[in-house]
DRENMARVO-367092 format. One line per field, with one value per residue: residue in three letters; x negated, y negated, z negated of N, C-alpha, C in turn. Coordinates in steps of 0.001 Angstrom, whole numbers, plus 500000, padded with zeros to 6 digits. Example, Ala and Ser with C-alpha at 12.3 -4.5 7.8 and 13.67 -1.06 7.14 Angstrom:
! residues 2
code: [ALA;SER];
nxx: [486810;487150];
nyy: [505690;502250];
nzz: [492200;492920];
caxx: [487700;486330];
cayy: [504500;501060];
cazz: [492200;492860];
cxx: [486800;487100];
cyy: [503300;499970];
czz: [492200;492130];
//
This chain:
! residues 412
code: [MET;ASP;ARG;ALA;LEU;ALA;THR;LEU;GLY;MET;LEU;LEU;ALA;PRO;ILE;ASP;ALA;ASP;ARG;ARG;SER;GLU;VAL;VAL;VAL;THR;ASP;ASP;ARG;TRP;ARG;VAL;ASP;GLU;ARG;ILE;ASP;ALA;ASP;ALA;VAL;SER;ASP;ALA;GLU;VAL;ILE;VAL;PHE;GLY;ARG;SER;ALA;MET;PRO;SER;GLY;THR;SER;LEU;ALA;VAL;ALA;GLY;ARG;ALA;ALA;PHE;ARG;ARG;GLU;LEU;ALA;ILE;ALA;THR;LEU;SER;PHE;ARG;PRO;PRO;ALA;GLY;PHE;ARG;VAL;ARG;HIS;VAL;HIS;ARG;LEU;GLY;PRO;ARG;ARG;PRO;GLY;THR;GLY;PRO;LEU;ARG;ARG;ARG;ILE;ARG;ARG;ALA;VAL;LEU;GLY;GLY;ALA;ALA;ILE;GLU;LEU;THR;ALA;ALA;PRO;ALA;GLU;PRO;ARG;VAL;LEU;ASP;ARG;VAL;LEU;ALA;GLU;ALA;HIS;ILE;VAL;GLY;PRO;PRO;SER;SER;LEU;ARG;LEU;SER;SER;GLY;GLY;ALA;ALA;VAL;VAL;THR;GLY;ARG;ASP;ALA;SER;GLY;ARG;PRO;VAL;LEU;VAL;ARG;LEU;ALA;PRO;ARG;GLY;ASP;PRO;ALA;ASP;PRO;ALA;ARG;SER;ILE;GLY;ALA;LEU;ARG;SER;LEU;ALA;ASP;ALA;ARG;VAL;PRO;ASN;VAL;PRO;GLN;LEU;LEU;ASP;HIS;GLY;LEU;THR;ASP;ALA;ILE;SER;TRP;THR;VAL;GLU;THR;VAL;LEU;PRO;GLY;HIS;ARG;PRO;GLU;ARG;LEU;SER;ASP;ARG;LEU;THR;ASP;GLU;ALA;ALA;HIS;LEU;LEU;GLY;ARG;PHE;PRO;MET;THR;ASP;GLY;SER;PRO;THR;SER;LEU;ALA;ASP;ASP;LEU;SER;ALA;ILE;ALA;ARG;LEU;ALA;PRO;SER;ARG;SER;ALA;GLY;VAL;ARG;ALA;LEU;SER;ALA;SER;ILE;PRO;THR;VAL;ASP;VAL;PRO;ALA;ILE;LEU;ARG;HIS;GLY;ASP;LEU;TRP;ALA;GLY;ASN;LEU;LEU;ALA;VAL;HIS;GLY;ARG;LEU;SER;GLY;VAL;VAL;ASP;TRP;ASP;ALA;TRP;HIS;PRO;ARG;ALA;VAL;PRO;GLY;ALA;ASP;LEU;LEU;GLU;LEU;VAL;ALA;SER;GLY;GLN;ARG;LEU;ARG;ALA;ARG;ARG;PRO;LEU;GLY;ALA;VAL;TRP;GLY;GLU;ARG;PRO;TRP;LEU;ASP;PRO;ALA;PHE;SER;ARG;ALA;HIS;HIS;PRO;TYR;TRP;ASP;ALA;LEU;GLY;PHE;ARG;PRO;THR;THR;ASP;GLN;LEU;GLU;LEU;VAL;GLY;LEU;ALA;TRP;TRP;ALA;ALA;LYS;VAL;ALA;GLY;THR;LEU;MET;ARG;LEU;PRO;GLU;ARG;GLY;GLU;ASP;GLY;GLY;TRP;LEU;GLU;ASP;ILE;VAL;ASP;PRO;VAL;LEU;ASP;ARG;SER;GLY;LEU;SER];
nxx: [856425;857597;858669;860302;862062;862865;864127;866465;867435;868664;870634;871913;872473;875290;878238;879605;878019;877990;876941;874343;871784;868451;865078;862991;860034;857703;854307;852198;852442;855146;856025;858989;859668;857892;858108;860944;862144;863648;864593;864163;865877;868392;870623;871143;873252;873250;870731;867600;865563;861845;859705;858345;857364;853992;851467;850120;847249;846847;845523;845575;845643;846297;848822;849892;850066;851545;854062;855236;855573;857321;860009;859714;860718;862612;864254;864730;865537;868153;869176;868573;869593;868880;870889;874181;873787;874405;872778;874140;873586;870716;868310;865975;863365;861594;858603;857128;855968;857202;856525;856578;858868;860278;859605;857085;858719;859894;857657;856108;858122;858171;855843;854990;856339;858969;861306;864813;865990;869488;870884;873788;876187;878408;882137;881265;880445;881801;879195;877027;876126;878668;880270;879573;879450;882185;882695;881601;883326;883183;884613;885464;883296;879655;877262;874957;871926;868805;865908;864109;861782;860496;861541;863804;866659;869103;872295;873967;877757;881226;883319;886230;887473;886341;884395;880939;878625;875334;874432;872443;870228;868806;867449;868009;865646;863358;860987;862168;864500;867321;868942;866309;866628;868550;868139;866899;868980;870710;869716;868867;871146;872103;870466;870977;869659;869265;869917;868972;870659;873349;874320;877189;878132;877729;876474;876035;875956;875978;873530;872272;871235;872833;873660;875610;875430;875649;874962;872657;872024;870504;867300;864158;861182;859322;856772;854885;855674;854334;856536;858331;856461;856845;859420;859959;857627;859295;861546;860851;859738;861880;862633;863681;862026;860574;860292;856868;853683;853113;853789;853175;850617;849515;851030;850958;847997;847891;849511;848021;845450;846970;847983;845955;843353;841258;839904;840459;838914;837417;839312;840271;838285;838394;840752;839982;838211;839474;840030;841888;844384;846316;849539;852544;855536;857060;859542;859204;858788;857521;857171;856448;856559;856011;858008;859280;861162;863955;865323;866954;866595;863777;864582;864574;866623;866617;865529;864792;864906;864228;863416;860547;861002;859294;860669;858682;856252;852966;852513;852434;851783;853640;853723;851118;850984;852497;851071;848746;849013;849700;847816;845814;846942;847073;843973;843675;842478;841398;842579;840561;838389;839577;841108;838196;836984;838360;841328;842691;841940;841748;842176;844943;846599;846070;847269;849922;851038;850660;853672;855165;853606;854357;857226;857252;855834;853438;849779;847778;844901;840700;840736;843124;843861;842488;843093;845655;844844;843573;846129;847541;846738;846689;849203;849610;848508;849613;851822;851813;850745;852758;854754;853129;851955;849879;847854;846271;844513;842840;839738;838492;840197;840620;838230;837918;839796;840245;837725;836358;836775;836778;834310;832908;831933;833778;836406;834943];
nyy: [176342;177961;175640;175826;178137;177024;175279;176743;178352;176395;175776;178210;178967;179793;178098;177667;176647;178476;180798;182269;182146;183811;182408;184119;184635;185759;187656;187819;190234;191510;193083;194661;196101;195095;192617;191604;192400;193843;193382;190027;189739;190214;188806;187700;186065;186062;186323;185178;186392;186324;184671;181528;180827;182076;179930;177955;179206;181473;184376;186672;189542;189714;188177;190150;191959;190991;190702;193130;194246;192496;193441;195783;195556;193558;195835;198002;196980;196222;198926;199511;198097;195893;197348;197160;195110;193300;193111;189213;188168;187902;185369;183782;182193;180360;179495;175760;174692;175876;176131;175914;176910;179177;181993;181446;180868;182666;184807;183311;183128;186430;186792;184980;184676;183533;184889;184718;186632;186484;188054;189071;189601;191794;190706;188273;185476;181485;179513;176201;175597;176251;174489;171625;172124;172045;169587;168189;168090;170463;173016;176165;179035;178165;178570;179054;178672;177111;176137;172846;171645;169394;170043;170560;171897;172850;173051;174612;173635;172833;170346;168988;167690;170004;169412;170001;170358;168780;169687;168107;169234;168992;168344;165917;163128;164962;165404;166427;165020;164325;161888;160324;159548;157903;155120;155142;156039;154906;151832;152360;152786;150704;149046;150231;152459;155105;159125;159863;161302;160649;159385;160430;160877;161002;162369;162794;165929;167769;167291;167798;166410;165454;165194;164037;164808;164065;166893;167179;167660;169798;171138;172409;171773;173423;172808;170104;168058;165231;163499;164604;162987;160694;159429;159604;157822;155473;155743;155254;152149;151207;151018;149259;146138;144278;141198;139749;141184;144912;147077;150081;151453;150421;151423;154204;154574;154017;155984;158640;158022;157931;160948;161952;162659;162636;161578;159231;156796;156707;155702;153314;151932;152143;151129;148129;147465;146910;145366;142104;142314;141669;142783;143324;144523;148217;150186;153784;157076;158915;161486;162495;164959;167481;169899;168025;167135;166967;168332;168681;170290;169768;166892;163945;164480;163765;163350;164118;165131;162824;162068;161113;158400;154960;151664;149500;149687;150150;149534;152125;154301;156266;157265;158017;159971;162007;162505;163328;165379;167917;168263;168719;170853;173069;173461;173801;172809;170772;167714;165893;166130;165858;163042;161944;161936;159797;159523;157827;156724;157956;159084;160452;159454;156771;156793;157196;154917;152909;152014;152256;149575;147869;147467;146301;144412;143589;144173;146527;145155;146630;146403;146806;148749;150656;150050;151560;153892;154466;154329;156756;158824;158324;157989;160787;162218;161453;162297;164827;165565;164402;166358;168753;168571;170216;170625;167898;168704;170405;171414;171913;171495;168422;168509;168731;167109;164408;163539;163092;160786;159387;158963;156894;153960;151719;151096;151004];
nzz: [546957;549478;552267;553573;553144;550620;551131;552789;550889;549156;551024;551239;548877;546095;545980;543393;540654;538505;539409;540493;542367;544147;545794;547210;548003;550413;550958;554064;554427;553773;551662;550600;548046;545729;546029;545602;542601;540651;538155;538151;539510;538625;537782;539701;542393;545078;546950;549051;551147;552624;554548;555846;559240;561306;560917;564174;566052;564525;564293;566850;566189;563215;563826;564842;562723;560700;562183;562809;560423;559437;560721;559630;557445;557415;558236;556382;554091;555429;555808;553367;551138;548374;544975;545144;546459;549781;553617;554383;556457;559098;559620;561992;561719;563576;565083;564089;566627;568971;571773;575502;578325;578829;578804;577025;575052;573762;573187;571322;569484;568616;567343;565803;564485;561297;558923;557349;554915;554158;551469;549696;547032;546817;546810;549306;548243;549157;550331;549931;551919;553512;552519;553395;555705;555891;555177;556796;558757;560595;562939;562360;562526;562029;565091;565274;562712;562475;562128;562512;564326;562530;560065;558578;558618;561362;562590;564803;566229;566315;566546;565073;567203;569480;570515;571157;568408;566788;563540;561650;558575;555119;552266;549933;549976;550924;553201;555634;555249;557021;556891;557531;559832;560669;560725;563426;565105;564953;566378;568173;569681;569544;571209;573600;574986;577230;576745;574341;571327;570067;567139;564594;562093;558785;555330;552501;550137;547529;547382;549284;552194;555632;558645;561787;565459;568454;571158;573490;576780;578449;578277;576514;578544;580756;581199;580885;583635;586172;586939;584800;582893;583693;583726;581064;580072;581084;580220;577114;577776;577418;574509;571697;570459;568418;566748;565388;563965;564071;561486;561611;561629;558464;556685;558114;557228;554979;553468;554196;553076;550123;550002;550666;548845;548497;550190;550583;549798;552210;553918;553276;553784;556235;557353;556635;558088;560591;563535;563751;566491;568980;569334;570593;568553;568365;568381;567065;567472;567159;567086;569519;571275;574083;573202;572277;574321;576298;579588;582553;585592;586139;585355;582850;580024;577642;574497;571176;567654;565637;562889;561962;563027;563377;562400;563243;565583;566753;570427;572485;571272;571268;574129;573760;572480;574365;576416;575887;573766;574613;576089;574322;572850;574456;575055;572631;570398;568071;566203;565704;566834;569365;569178;568986;572272;573152;574541;574876;577233;579462;582840;583024;581241;581689;584303;583560;581847;582981;583928;581860;580404;581972;581519;579293;579627;579563;579744;578614;576566;576538;573812;572948;573486;572149;569321;570186;570682;567684;565937;567008;566498;563380;562953;563301;561598;558783;559359;559490;557092;555194;555936;554938;552311;551263;552673;552113;550086;551826;552612;555194;556987;556728;557178;559981;561221;559755;559152;561148;562497;560378;559798;561950;562510;562506;565779;567530];
caxx: [857126;858013;859855;861734;862770;863278;865736;867679;868314;869779;872091;872442;873110;877113;878970;879941;877255;877787;876893;872709;871012;867185;864245;861529;859020;856551;853072;852498;852378;856532;856531;860178;859785;857009;858936;862326;861557;865302;864692;863786;866949;869384;872044;871624;874413;872270;868764;867353;863929;861199;858843;858410;856712;852881;850802;849570;845977;846669;844246;846614;845748;846951;849960;850777;850454;852633;855122;855602;856061;858196;860446;860044;861526;864460;865209;864860;866761;869594;869617;868838;869388;868621;871986;875316;874476;874413;872603;874596;872224;868706;868173;865195;862342;860550;857079;857181;855408;857352;855942;857099;858889;861554;858876;856662;858441;860201;856789;855509;858962;858406;855025;853838;858219;859462;862774;864977;867248;870394;871149;874707;876314;879856;882470;880400;880352;881415;878442;876629;876312;880058;880976;878448;879939;883578;882709;881179;884290;883163;885270;885401;881899;878237;877071;873088;871542;867679;864854;863777;859776;860891;861644;865393;867850;869674;873167;875344;878941;882090;883863;887873;888124;886035;883150;879846;877231;874190;874259;871213;870605;868092;867406;867922;864408;862524;860062;862641;866006;867766;868974;865603;866683;869689;868236;866507;869367;871782;868794;868535;872099;872547;869767;871532;869390;869919;869355;869202;871613;874684;875191;878603;878663;876294;876969;875462;876777;875132;872080;872057;871671;872870;874376;876369;874749;875990;873944;872472;872255;869132;866328;862499;860828;858514;855813;854989;855133;854225;857812;858775;856303;856968;860657;859272;857334;860500;862347;860289;859431;863212;862887;863503;861312;860633;859070;856004;852949;853218;853190;853185;849437;849116;851891;850581;846870;848274;849741;846615;845031;848051;848065;844210;842958;839527;839440;840972;837651;837116;840825;840501;837371;838747;841395;839724;837687;840277;839786;842962;844678;847561;850076;854239;855853;858324;860266;858182;859660;856492;856414;856888;855325;857132;858803;861240;861992;865344;865570;867557;866239;863085;864821;864370;867667;867533;864619;865631;864551;863633;863301;859244;860497;859127;860790;857594;854653;851870;853076;851719;850813;853916;853197;849769;851005;852838;850033;847387;849328;849247;845844;845094;847306;846716;842239;843240;840563;841489;842660;839683;837565;840701;840055;836432;837023;838680;842031;843710;840847;841979;843052;846229;847020;846320;848476;851522;850732;851214;854979;855225;853489;855314;858259;857108;855381;852201;848600;846429;842694;840548;840991;844209;843629;841406;844457;847079;844769;843846;847538;848138;845819;847041;850840;849762;848005;849941;853121;850892;850566;853785;855541;852489;850736;848696;847210;845210;843872;842327;838498;838181;841476;840375;836838;838364;840708;840537;836935;835923;837434;835813;832806;832854;831992;835072;837598;834438];
cayy: [177169;177586;174594;176440;178674;176314;174556;177366;178581;175674;175429;179516;179256;179622;176640;177799;176361;179345;182168;182300;182080;183194;182692;185143;184579;187067;187421;188293;191673;191488;193988;194384;196915;194602;190898;192112;192836;194158;192737;188924;189367;191181;188439;186731;186495;185474;186222;184815;186690;185925;183732;180732;181627;181577;178976;177883;179553;182561;185628;187924;190801;189359;187769;190922;193027;190427;190900;194525;193958;191954;193720;196705;195152;193796;197027;198411;195686;196385;200102;200134;196584;196240;197757;196006;193555;193639;191973;189070;187439;187567;184051;183625;180869;180429;178387;174867;174556;176724;176431;175509;177607;180543;183747;181437;180163;184699;185607;182444;183500;187263;187088;184471;183715;184039;184792;184552;187993;186129;188858;188623;190695;191978;190133;187213;183863;180776;178599;175516;175022;176089;173138;170798;171819;171259;167603;167249;167789;171292;173736;177865;179330;177628;179574;179096;177956;177210;175175;172166;171305;168482;171559;170462;173183;172506;174052;173922;174344;172099;169291;168811;167473;171306;168957;170640;169351;169345;169650;168809;169522;168952;168614;164455;162734;165511;165055;166363;164116;163832;160192;159107;159255;157402;153617;155083;156352;153383;150885;153136;152716;148937;148924;151035;153358;156218;160231;159795;161493;159535;159474;160381;160716;161186;162417;163431;166675;168764;166386;168263;165059;165679;164222;164708;163697;164776;167604;166055;168484;170288;172809;172311;172023;174385;172009;168396;167484;163912;163031;164118;161762;159177;158897;159521;156591;153879;155553;154454;150768;150916;150778;147809;145510;143035;139999;139631;142337;146191;147653;151198;151432;150106;152331;155304;154738;154001;157749;159338;157450;158903;162195;162815;161455;163078;160599;157712;155473;156288;155587;152389;151581;152091;150629;146939;147391;147008;143944;141810;142584;141104;143400;143340;145701;148040;151042;154922;157949;159523;163161;162872;166356;168214;170223;166914;166256;168219;168515;169613;170993;168942;165268;163939;164701;164084;163047;164535;164720;161200;161644;160465;156947;154158;150690;148042;150733;150332;150315;153676;155587;157918;157772;158799;161696;162921;163043;163866;166241;168697;168579;169307;172284;174023;173564;174534;171520;170040;166262;164952;166217;165100;161985;161705;162047;158799;159921;156290;155805;159245;158667;160988;157726;155347;156384;157540;153974;151157;151207;151491;148212;146683;147552;145940;142965;142507;144941;146183;144898;147486;146600;147166;150716;151211;150076;152330;154902;154531;154529;157665;159686;158101;158584;162263;163099;160928;163123;166575;165355;164330;167773;169819;168051;170971;169645;166691;169605;171567;170697;172543;170836;167403;167680;168816;165967;163308;163289;162483;159373;158023;158652;155933;152872;151042;151385;150894];
cazz: [547196;551061;552034;554598;552273;549530;551940;553609;549752;548819;551812;551163;547268;546276;546008;541874;539845;537366;539975;540709;543550;543709;546796;546824;549022;550374;552112;555711;554128;553923;550857;549549;547044;545090;545724;544790;541129;539795;536860;538287;540577;538106;537521;540760;543524;546339;547009;550105;551217;553381;554457;557175;560635;560283;562061;565266;565642;563793;564832;566931;565284;562154;563491;565101;561890;560331;563021;562467;558989;559066;561402;558581;555753;557801;558720;555592;553537;556624;555147;552029;550556;546645;544362;545152;547825;551660;554473;554886;557716;558995;559814;562421;561632;564653;564521;564332;568015;569943;573062;576409;578807;578204;578071;575912;573695;573043;572396;570037;568653;568336;567499;564749;563476;560551;558916;555978;554809;553249;550865;548925;546129;547220;547968;549558;547962;549890;549923;549678;553603;554007;552032;553712;557325;556075;555107;558288;560163;562128;562589;562957;561860;563146;566873;565485;562600;562705;561678;563547;563796;561714;558895;558901;558968;562175;562890;566097;565807;566917;565456;565218;569155;570356;571186;570767;567884;565742;562079;560513;556826;554556;550802;550181;550081;551389;554870;556988;555441;558681;556958;558200;561541;561050;561378;564943;566122;565331;566772;570194;570468;569726;572595;574829;575352;576812;576893;572756;570322;569168;565977;564835;560726;557895;554301;551136;549575;546506;546972;550522;553059;556685;559765;562691;566498;570045;571619;574707;577574;578807;577806;576945;579876;580587;581302;580872;584600;586356;586877;583175;582080;584323;583218;579572;579784;581819;578754;576055;577772;576570;572980;570892;569878;567242;566646;564437;564204;563608;560254;561350;561573;557759;556815;557681;556301;553051;553112;554206;551567;549139;550183;550367;547463;548427;552029;549930;549756;553622;554630;552579;554461;558072;557076;556441;559523;561809;563669;564168;567861;568860;569840;569744;567085;569125;567581;567669;567625;566004;566936;570964;572648;575156;572793;571597;575259;576920;581016;583152;587001;586089;585244;581875;579916;575746;573353;569993;566854;565317;561802;562252;563738;562572;563049;563842;565933;567880;571186;573269;570711;571676;575244;574298;571693;574946;577470;574457;572605;575403;576140;572833;572640;575713;575106;570984;570148;566519;566545;565126;568120;571053;569193;569704;573595;573500;575611;575962;578353;580268;583677;583028;580150;582255;585069;582569;581084;584063;584098;580085;579946;583104;581307;577817;579919;579409;580306;577470;576827;575841;572124;572353;573722;571077;568488;570623;570032;565701;565443;567226;565132;561618;562739;563526;560280;557766;559305;558725;555290;555017;555839;554168;551268;550590;553793;551433;549451;552541;552892;556072;557698;556369;558050;561309;561705;559263;558831;562757;562629;559386;560217;562697;561537;563419;566903;569004];
cxx: [857256;859182;860796;862777;863157;864515;866948;868000;868817;870954;872658;873117;875031;877559;879244;878028;876655;876781;875188;872490;869232;866530;863293;860958;858236;855754;853584;852366;854351;856680;857808;860017;858979;857980;860161;863019;863325;865622;864423;865432;868334;870609;872117;872542;874000;870768;868495;865465;863126;860413;859107;857063;855089;852333;849989;848002;845939;846129;845881;846922;846382;848483;851056;851249;851586;854341;855767;856064;857005;859601;861282;860817;862430;864998;865424;865805;867974;869429;869941;868422;869250;870500;872727;874741;874014;873465;873683;873885;870959;868536;866487;864729;861227;859716;857053;856961;856199;856991;857315;857401;859688;860248;858206;857035;859112;858928;856188;856294;858563;857222;854163;855586;858376;860706;863127;866305;867908;871072;872500;875381;878374;881055;881420;881055;880349;879799;878066;877006;877945;880552;880263;879532;881601;883687;882234;882249;883873;883942;885098;883511;880744;877865;875581;873060;869983;867073;864346;862050;859598;860467;863196;865922;868565;871118;874462;876708;880326;883002;885190;888043;887368;884634;881601;878773;876395;874710;872540;871141;869133;867850;867415;866627;863345;861762;861217;863739;866490;868202;867957;865504;867820;869217;867776;867254;870388;870907;868821;869962;873093;871552;870342;870788;869671;869148;868815;870271;872363;874531;876600;878635;877337;877260;875837;876335;875751;873517;871480;872134;871706;873398;874350;875973;875477;875094;873966;871887;870649;868588;864865;862267;859783;857147;855943;854772;854940;855545;858458;857738;856143;858372;860866;858578;858289;861306;861734;859654;860940;863444;862871;862512;861607;859932;858121;855300;853526;853184;852832;851786;848946;849959;850914;849122;847291;849517;848916;845447;845669;847600;846714;843571;841174;838740;839769;840222;837446;838037;840633;839074;837198;839552;840873;838638;837542;840708;841399;843258;846106;848650;851972;853946;857182;858594;859847;859342;859440;855985;856463;855999;856520;857963;860135;861773;863161;864738;866559;867262;865081;863408;864822;866025;867788;865685;865000;864709;863343;863799;861675;859168;859344;860082;860047;855976;854429;852730;852046;851584;851901;854179;851885;850474;851713;851930;849176;847699;849097;848433;845623;845496;846762;844758;842177;842287;841693;841390;841881;838620;838254;840074;839511;836540;838165;840206;842564;843113;841244;842440;844477;847157;847220;847572;849742;851704;851407;852795;855664;855248;854115;856575;858316;856320;854092;850939;847898;845044;842450;840756;842212;844522;843001;842377;845320;846229;844208;845273;847827;847503;846134;848511;850650;849381;848820;851650;853215;851153;851745;854651;854800;851579;850158;847425;845660;844306;842291;841312;838409;839537;840901;838931;836939;839351;840927;838803;835710;835883;836647;834621;832041;832985;833419;836136;836468;832867];
cyy: [176680;177492;174902;177679;178413;175904;175650;178219;177970;175570;177549;179947;179351;178350;176883;177716;177477;180363;181998;182575;182365;183749;183241;185086;185459;186927;187506;189712;192505;192619;193959;195109;196008;193174;190996;192624;192912;193295;191272;188875;189543;190611;187126;186936;186336;185867;185839;185792;186840;185357;182687;181333;181006;180497;178938;178602;180607;183659;186312;189228;190766;188737;189088;191946;192955;190579;192249;194603;193476;192515;195509;196621;194683;194514;197998;197744;195487;197986;200162;198743;197139;197010;196646;195153;194598;192330;190952;188520;187236;186579;183984;182436;181205;179163;177273;173892;175783;177086;175688;176388;178634;181744;182982;181388;182128;184821;185080;182924;184564;187508;186186;183981;184494;184395;184986;185561;186867;188121;188908;189603;190602;191221;188507;185702;182677;179752;177267;174860;175392;174748;172188;171059;171538;169803;167041;167596;169264;172243;175167;177844;178449;178620;179599;178444;178147;176157;173764;172019;170029;169309;171115;171479;172716;173867;173603;174708;172846;171343;169431;168841;168793;170670;169610;169504;169781;168570;169288;168139;169441;168199;166857;164236;163899;164773;164951;165555;164030;162031;159607;158562;158326;156095;153534;155575;155032;151978;151129;152755;150926;148557;149731;151652;154789;157610;160338;160552;160612;159957;159248;160258;160889;161461;163030;164513;168001;168752;167325;166849;165462;164441;164776;164111;164512;165490;167338;167491;168470;171501;172263;172839;172995;174293;170583;168012;165935;163201;163179;163068;160316;158703;159092;157887;155404;153640;154676;152876;150200;150501;149791;147814;144297;141791;139987;141266;143811;146874;149313;151846;151796;151066;153898;155460;154867;155401;158306;159008;157853;160208;163065;162063;161778;162149;158669;156580;155025;155502;154099;151374;151579;150679;148295;146502;147399;145903;143701;142155;142309;141748;143218;144759;146246;149565;152749;156301;158796;160829;163209;163671;166590;169138;169632;166723;167529;167750;169225;169490;169904;167912;165476;163669;164005;163747;163314;164194;163523;161308;161213;159368;156250;152563;149606;148834;150418;150989;150868;154695;157253;158079;158489;160054;162423;163630;163664;165062;167845;169564;169668;170573;173361;174387;174073;173644;171022;168365;165337;164788;165518;163551;161013;161259;160797;159141;158883;156120;157114;158539;159203;160067;157231;155116;156499;156186;152648;151215;151060;150546;147257;146276;146438;144074;142559;144568;144940;146289;146620;147850;147031;148895;151207;151389;151132;153767;155601;155324;155884;158354;158995;158454;160175;162677;162560;162076;164309;166106;164928;165554;168843;168939;168371;170896;168335;167786;170346;171134;170587;171495;169365;166848;168026;167342;165171;162697;162783;161172;158477;158154;157434;154786;151594;151531;151209;151670];
czz: [548561;551554;552969;553945;551515;550461;552402;551906;549073;549753;551418;549804;547427;545724;543982;541473;539006;538196;540602;541657;543093;545468;546206;548343;549315;551081;552854;555262;554185;553331;549846;547895;545794;545012;545134;544065;540530;538771;536845;538991;539952;537939;538586;541838;544752;546100;548219;550084;552349;553511;555837;558493;559923;561696;563313;564889;565045;564712;565788;566192;563892;562447;564077;563884;560950;560938;562885;561390;558518;559525;560236;557814;556203;558232;557402;554117;553954;555904;554178;551336;548627;545846;544493;545805;549085;551931;554691;556404;557658;559947;560212;562583;562863;564720;565257;566179;568426;571258;574128;577656;578320;577800;577022;574632;573034;572609;571448;569004;568020;567960;565822;564046;562520;560047;557055;555868;553748;552544;549482;548093;546767;546357;547917;548910;548886;549268;549969;551688;554090;553034;553025;555103;556855;555565;555912;559314;560784;561851;563058;562128;562765;564391;566266;563755;562195;562662;562566;563450;563004;559573;558445;559775;560256;562933;563859;566161;567144;565713;566192;566748;570013;571018;570600;569744;567153;564528;561642;559231;556478;552808;550606;549729;550388;552417;555517;556150;556594;558450;557283;559351;561646;561330;562697;565533;566569;566216;568489;570558;570747;571252;573869;575655;575381;577190;575485;572393;569732;568289;565384;563461;560288;556624;553354;550222;549140;546804;548548;551349;554618;557756;561009;564046;567811;570057;573151;575863;577888;577840;577542;577768;579582;581305;581489;582411;585109;586327;585342;582606;582331;583886;581583;579230;580263;580340;577374;575898;577413;575356;572607;570341;569099;567062;565026;564940;563752;562831;560691;560938;559619;557182;556771;557257;555182;552810;553406;552888;550172;549071;550526;549814;547649;549770;551651;550464;551424;554568;553826;553464;555995;558069;557044;557531;560540;562249;564463;565939;567893;570110;569854;569023;568144;568047;568148;567375;566967;565929;568518;571560;573497;574363;571800;573006;575882;578753;581703;584854;587043;585393;583564;580701;578399;575565;572021;569349;565946;563920;561405;562619;562806;563358;563589;564113;566778;569474;571997;572389;570783;572988;575354;573679;572891;575257;576425;574049;573978;576132;575185;572397;573409;575219;572829;570391;568577;566780;566585;566661;569624;570520;569296;571053;573986;574931;576068;576987;579630;581420;583244;582042;580899;583292;584673;581947;581727;583463;582618;580133;580807;582133;579863;578645;579740;579666;579134;577693;576206;573726;571805;572250;572595;569667;568872;570110;568574;565984;565804;566349;563920;561777;562960;561864;558907;557719;559067;557230;554875;554442;555338;553272;551081;551591;553080;550498;550254;553147;554213;557448;557567;556774;559756;561781;561243;559481;560088;562837;561268;559548;561674;562072;561939;564442;568084;569011];
//
């Protein structure tokens, strides 16, 4: 099942459990008549039809044809819906990596984007989403519904005081469950770290986990400038540290071994080969690329999407992700190949990490930097496998992303 469609299907289902809803996932041909079968949905009160955005790297020809068929399907259902139904809303689903800069974001959404077409029998029934927003004290209709880069649904609305807020929603226990971010936001608030959302409320409604947080000013930056990198490095240096050694690397390697069983022996051997390196433990964002930054007039104004955080991480992994992810995406090279180039020794990272290490009170040795590089790779791989577990059986993906690291005998 398409995770994005499954999440939206739960949110858009009628509150009344006696009224059935149906999620219909299409392929990139967006065939309406073949996918919405009258017998299969005859007793449904709600139909959610569509598919998630296409992955980055999809060829322009394939993506272009799919985008045309998507728009044709939306028009077809809008003007000729199944008997007894009407289109209540078309929810546009952007790609996970929306790109930086307004023009690039619009192009990527138009070409790669997916959609969820919400069809309801008249009169439309109250939805699970409506009950969640009522329990979260959101006043009036939401101004938008989208998916975050981590897979949670995100609603923008206003609370009882009229303040704009973000509501994050996902099925309880899902990799995108917003409850995962609660500990991070509380720890950051206790440490008085600026430019992060304030947690206002959280709860569980009809198996939907939700949080309410403040809206930070700014927009995704058009590019990752030196100024933004420096300001992010200073902010990362304020993240709370804990006594004892980091546990994130062991946790991530364990997740990789579990979710990619064909590589489990190699991952365990890699884990056993890691020498003991003395570094402190620090809170980690876990997905710190430019798309999770906000900026106002080129200055850092926020860091968002905290569901991949870890309380006891290897320091420097977030900063390496910020610097290396932009280079990797621009070059369109797989993570394994970029890791092999050891970007933690690149001058761009070296320039950025000096204020960061100064804030932490020490300068890393070569062995410590090698540990940073491995922790960065492991966090990226584990995060992807938890969001997209099917990648654990994808031989091509494993060869590009996992094998280049497993083929090395150790960290040097």
